[in-house]
C-alpha positions as CSV (number, residue, x, y, z in Angstrom):
1,X,0.0,0.0,0.0
2,X,1.3,3.4,-0.9
3,X,1.3,6.4,1.5
4,X,-2.2,7.8,2.0
5,X,-2.6,11.4,0.8
6,X,-5.4,13.9,0.6
7,X,-4.3,16.0,-2.4
8,X,-0.7,16.8,-2.0
9,X,-0.6,16.4,1.8
10,X,0.2,13.2,3.6
11,X,-2.3,11.9,6.2
12,X,0.2,12.1,9.2
13,X,0.9,15.8,8.4
14,X,-2.9,16.6,8.2
15,X,-3.5,14.7,11.5
16,X,-0.6,16.6,13.3
17,X,-2.0,20.0,12.2
18,X,-5.6,19.1,13.2
19,X,-4.5,17.7,16.6
20,X,-2.3,20.7,17.4
21,X,-5.1,23.1,16.6
22,X,-7.6,21.1,18.7
23,X,-5.3,20.7,21.7
24,X,-4.2,24.4,21.5
25,X,-7.8,25.7,21.3
26,X,-9.3,23.4,24.0
27,X,-6.1,23.2,26.1
28,X,-5.3,24.9,29.3
29,X,-4.8,28.6,29.1
30,X,-5.4,31.7,31.2
31,X,-9.2,31.9,30.6
32,X,-10.2,28.3,31.2
33,X,-9.0,25.0,32.4
34,X,-8.1,22.1,30.1
35,X,-11.4,21.1,28.4
36,X,-9.9,17.8,27.0
37,X,-8.7,15.3,29.6
38,X,-5.4,13.6,29.0
39,X,-7.2,10.3,28.9
40,X,-9.3,11.5,25.9
41,X,-6.5,12.8,23.8
42,X,-5.3,9.4,22.5
43,X,-8.9,8.4,21.6
44,X,-9.3,11.7,19.8
45,X,-6.1,11.2,17.8
46,X,-7.0,7.6,16.9
47,X,-10.6,8.5,15.9
48,X,-9.5,11.5,13.7
49,X,-6.8,9.3,12.2
50,X,-9.3,6.6,11.3
51,X,-11.7,9.2,9.9
52,X,-9.0,10.7,7.7
53,X,-8.1,7.2,6.5
54,X,-11.7,6.6,5.6
55,X,-11.9,10.1,4.0
56,X,-8.8,9.4,1.8
57,X,-10.4,6.1,0.7
58,X,-13.4,8.1,-0.8
59,X,-11.2,11.0,-1.9
60,X,-9.1,8.6,-4.1
61,X,-12.3,7.1,-5.6
62,X,-11.1,3.6,-5.0
63,X,-13.3,0.6,-5.6
64,X,-15.4,-0.2,-2.5
65,X,-13.8,-3.5,-1.6
66,X,-13.2,-4.9,1.9
67,X,-9.4,-4.9,1.3
68,X,-9.3,-1.2,0.3
69,X,-11.6,-0.2,3.2
70,X,-9.6,-2.1,5.8
71,X,-6.3,-0.9,4.4
72,X,-7.3,2.7,4.8
73,X,-8.9,2.3,8.2
74,X,-5.9,0.5,9.5
75,X,-3.6,3.1,8.1
76,X,-5.6,5.8,9.8
77,X,-5.6,3.8,13.0
78,X,-1.8,3.4,12.9
79,X,-1.3,7.0,12.1
80,X,-3.5,8.0,15.1
81,X,-1.5,5.7,17.3
82,X,1.8,7.1,16.2
83,X,0.5,10.6,16.8
84,X,-0.4,9.6,20.3
85,X,3.2,8.4,20.8
86,X,4.6,11.7,19.5
87,X,2.2,13.7,21.7
88,X,3.0,11.6,24.8
89,X,6.8,11.9,24.1
90,X,6.5,15.7,23.7
91,X,4.3,16.0,26.8
92,X,6.7,14.0,28.9
93,X,9.7,16.0,27.7
94,X,8.3,19.4,28.6
95,X,8.8,20.3,32.2
96,X,5.7,21.1,34.2
97,X,3.2,19.3,32.0
């Protein structure tokens, strides 16, 4: 399976940008406390990754076969899981978080 893209952008790049915006907007700042719990962040990343994988399946106009559907859902799942690893690594490396 080739890398999954939406247009010219790779799915991991799109997921990273979306997650950083969501976590920044709904994260802790001076006006409100963190609206997204740390326990929910991995589920959000995996869910959005799977959604983007499914979206790319339809975007490419592939034949609706079980293999194509599972390939793209698994790619999205694995991309979401890797984003969780990156986020957890970043969070663990920043003092005070």
